[in-house]
A tleap script that builds the chain and sets N, CA, C and O, in Angstrom:
source leaprc.protein.ff14SB
mol = sequence {
  NLEU LEU LYS THR CYS HIE GLU VAL HIE PHE
  VAL ASN ARG SER GLY LEU LYS GLU ARG GLU
  SER SER CYS SER ARG LYS HIE LEU ASP ASN
  CYS ARG LEU ARG HIE GLU LYS GLN LEU CGLU
}
set mol.1.N position { -12.636 -36.039 4.538 }
set mol.1.CA position { -12.609 -34.578 4.376 }
set mol.1.C position { -13.937 -33.970 4.827 }
set mol.1.O position { -13.956 -32.947 5.511 }
set mol.2.N position { -15.035 -34.598 4.444 }
set mol.2.CA position { -16.349 -34.082 4.833 }
set mol.2.C position { -16.535 -34.141 6.344 }
set mol.2.O position { -17.096 -33.227 6.948 }
set mol.3.N position { -16.052 -35.237 6.950 }
set mol.3.CA position { -16.184 -35.375 8.397 }
set mol.3.C position { -15.413 -34.264 9.106 }
set mol.3.O position { -15.919 -33.645 10.042 }
set mol.4.N position { -14.185 -34.019 8.652 }
set mol.4.CA position { -13.369 -32.955 9.238 }
set mol.4.C position { -14.061 -31.610 9.071 }
set mol.4.O position { -14.062 -30.781 9.982 }
set mol.5.N position { -14.644 -31.405 7.908 }
set mol.5.CA position { -15.352 -30.163 7.623 }
set mol.5.C position { -16.497 -29.978 8.625 }
set mol.5.O position { -16.670 -28.896 9.186 }
set mol.6.N position { -17.259 -31.020 8.839 }
set mol.6.CA position { -18.396 -30.960 9.757 }
set mol.6.C position { -17.922 -30.678 11.175 }
set mol.6.O position { -18.538 -29.899 11.901 }
set mol.7.N position { -16.812 -31.322 11.567 }
set mol.7.CA position { -16.283 -31.109 12.916 }
set mol.7.C position { -15.847 -29.662 13.107 }
set mol.7.O position { -16.061 -29.075 14.168 }
set mol.8.N position { -15.237 -29.092 12.077 }
set mol.8.CA position { -14.781 -27.704 12.165 }
set mol.8.C position { -15.968 -26.769 12.364 }
set mol.8.O position { -15.906 -25.856 13.187 }
set mol.9.N position { -17.052 -26.989 11.615 }
set mol.9.CA position { -18.254 -26.159 11.770 }
set mol.9.C position { -18.826 -26.310 13.171 }
set mol.9.O position { -19.209 -25.323 13.800 }
set mol.10.N position { -18.883 -27.547 13.660 }
set mol.10.CA position { -19.432 -27.807 14.983 }
set mol.10.C position { -18.604 -27.120 16.062 }
set mol.10.O position { -19.146 -26.532 16.998 }
set mol.11.N position { -17.281 -27.201 15.917 }
set mol.11.CA position { -16.392 -26.567 16.891 }
set mol.11.C position { -16.559 -25.051 16.861 }
set mol.11.O position { -16.573 -24.403 17.908 }
set mol.12.N position { -16.685 -24.488 15.661 }
set mol.12.CA position { -16.845 -23.042 15.551 }
set mol.12.C position { -18.136 -22.583 16.227 }
set mol.12.O position { -18.152 -21.561 16.913 }
set mol.13.N position { -19.199 -23.329 16.035 }
set mol.13.CA position { -20.487 -22.964 16.644 }
set mol.13.C position { -20.410 -23.044 18.163 }
set mol.13.O position { -21.076 -22.286 18.869 }
set mol.14.N position { -19.599 -23.962 18.656 }
set mol.14.CA position { -19.462 -24.122 20.102 }
set mol.14.C position { -18.559 -23.045 20.695 }
set mol.14.O position { -18.485 -22.897 21.915 }
set mol.15.N position { -17.884 -22.304 19.848 }
set mol.15.CA position { -17.011 -21.244 20.332 }
set mol.15.C position { -15.644 -21.752 20.739 }
set mol.15.O position { -14.886 -21.028 21.384 }
set mol.16.N position { -15.309 -22.996 20.372 }
set mol.16.CA position { -14.001 -23.548 20.720 }
set mol.16.C position { -13.026 -23.330 19.571 }
set mol.16.O position { -13.376 -23.516 18.406 }
set mol.17.N position { -11.812 -22.940 19.902 }
set mol.17.CA position { -10.830 -22.626 18.859 }
set mol.17.C position { -9.691 -23.649 18.814 }
set mol.17.O position { -8.817 -23.560 17.952 }
set mol.18.N position { -9.693 -24.618 19.734 }
set mol.18.CA position { -8.593 -25.571 19.809 }
set mol.18.C position { -8.449 -26.360 18.511 }
set mol.18.O position { -7.364 -26.411 17.931 }
set mol.19.N position { -9.537 -26.974 18.057 }
set mol.19.CA position { -9.458 -27.793 16.855 }
set mol.19.C position { -9.315 -26.910 15.609 }
set mol.19.O position { -8.715 -27.317 14.613 }
set mol.20.N position { -9.868 -25.711 15.680 }
set mol.20.CA position { -9.784 -24.807 14.531 }
set mol.20.C position { -8.326 -24.441 14.261 }
set mol.20.O position { -7.915 -24.327 13.107 }
set mol.21.N position { -7.545 -24.258 15.329 }
set mol.21.CA position { -6.146 -23.872 15.179 }
set mol.21.C position { -5.337 -24.966 14.488 }
set mol.21.O position { -4.285 -24.689 13.910 }
set mol.22.N position { -5.820 -26.202 14.545 }
set mol.22.CA position { -5.106 -27.315 13.919 }
set mol.22.C position { -5.377 -27.363 12.422 }
set mol.22.O position { -4.713 -28.103 11.697 }
set mol.23.N position { -6.353 -26.574 11.949 }
set mol.23.CA position { -6.679 -26.546 10.521 }
set mol.23.C position { -6.188 -25.235 9.921 }
set mol.23.O position { -6.188 -24.201 10.589 }
set mol.24.N position { -5.777 -25.282 8.677 }
set mol.24.CA position { -5.320 -24.059 8.016 }
set mol.24.C position { -6.516 -23.161 7.701 }
set mol.24.O position { -7.628 -23.654 7.512 }
set mol.25.N position { -6.295 -21.859 7.644 }
set mol.25.CA position { -7.384 -20.925 7.344 }
set mol.25.C position { -7.967 -21.208 5.965 }
set mol.25.O position { -9.175 -21.092 5.757 }
set mol.26.N position { -7.103 -21.580 5.025 }
set mol.26.CA position { -7.572 -21.882 3.675 }
set mol.26.C position { -8.525 -23.070 3.703 }
set mol.26.O position { -9.534 -23.078 2.998 }
set mol.27.N position { -8.205 -24.072 4.518 }
set mol.27.CA position { -9.057 -25.259 4.624 }
set mol.27.C position { -10.421 -24.869 5.193 }
set mol.27.O position { -11.452 -25.347 4.722 }
set mol.28.N position { -10.425 -24.009 6.197 }
set mol.28.CA position { -11.688 -23.583 6.803 }
set mol.28.C position { -12.544 -22.831 5.791 }
set mol.28.O position { -13.760 -23.017 5.739 }
set mol.29.N position { -11.910 -21.984 4.991 }
set mol.29.CA position { -12.657 -21.224 3.979 }
set mol.29.C position { -13.282 -22.168 2.961 }
set mol.29.O position { -14.433 -21.989 2.561 }
set mol.30.N position { -12.513 -23.178 2.542 }
set mol.30.CA position { -13.040 -24.145 1.582 }
set mol.30.C position { -14.216 -24.901 2.193 }
set mol.30.O position { -15.197 -25.187 1.505 }
set mol.31.N position { -14.122 -25.220 3.464 }
set mol.31.CA position { -15.208 -25.937 4.140 }
set mol.31.C position { -16.466 -25.079 4.165 }
set mol.31.O position { -17.559 -25.575 3.895 }
set mol.32.N position { -16.324 -23.810 4.483 }
set mol.32.CA position { -17.489 -22.924 4.548 }
set mol.32.C position { -18.150 -22.806 3.185 }
set mol.32.O position { -19.375 -22.874 3.077 }
set mol.33.N position { -17.341 -22.628 2.137 }
set mol.33.CA position { -17.905 -22.484 0.794 }
set mol.33.C position { -18.664 -23.740 0.403 }
set mol.33.O position { -19.765 -23.656 -0.143 }
set mol.34.N position { -18.087 -24.904 0.677 }
set mol.34.CA position { -18.755 -26.160 0.341 }
set mol.34.C position { -20.028 -26.324 1.157 }
set mol.34.O position { -21.060 -26.742 0.631 }
set mol.35.N position { -19.954 -25.996 2.438 }
set mol.35.CA position { -21.102 -26.156 3.321 }
set mol.35.C position { -22.246 -25.251 2.862 }
set mol.35.O position { -23.400 -25.677 2.820 }
set mol.36.N position { -21.926 -24.008 2.521 }
set mol.36.CA position { -22.955 -23.065 2.073 }
set mol.36.C position { -23.597 -23.534 0.778 }
set mol.36.O position { -24.808 -23.405 0.598 }
set mol.37.N position { -22.781 -24.083 -0.131 }
set mol.37.CA position { -23.327 -24.560 -1.405 }
set mol.37.C position { -24.258 -25.740 -1.174 }
set mol.37.O position { -25.270 -25.877 -1.861 }
set mol.38.N position { -23.921 -26.600 -0.206 }
set mol.38.CA position { -24.764 -27.759 0.077 }
set mol.38.C position { -26.106 -27.328 0.662 }
set mol.38.O position { -27.116 -28.004 0.462 }
set mol.39.N position { -26.123 -26.212 1.380 }
set mol.39.CA position { -27.369 -25.744 1.994 }
set mol.39.C position { -28.328 -25.186 0.949 }
set mol.39.O position { -29.544 -25.206 1.138 }
set mol.40.N position { -27.771 -24.686 -0.157 }
set mol.40.CA position { -28.645 -24.094 -1.182 }
set mol.40.C position { -29.495 -25.134 -1.876 }
set mol.40.O position { -30.281 -24.798 -2.762 }
savepdb mol mol.pdb
quit
């Protein structure tokens, strides 16, 4: 799950939407929340 989360962030930063479309919006939101909490 963490690996997928990291890949989604990397893809988003690269401006690619192909892999993002394969993930649900809810999953992406959960990834962002977890990622932001880890940065704190």
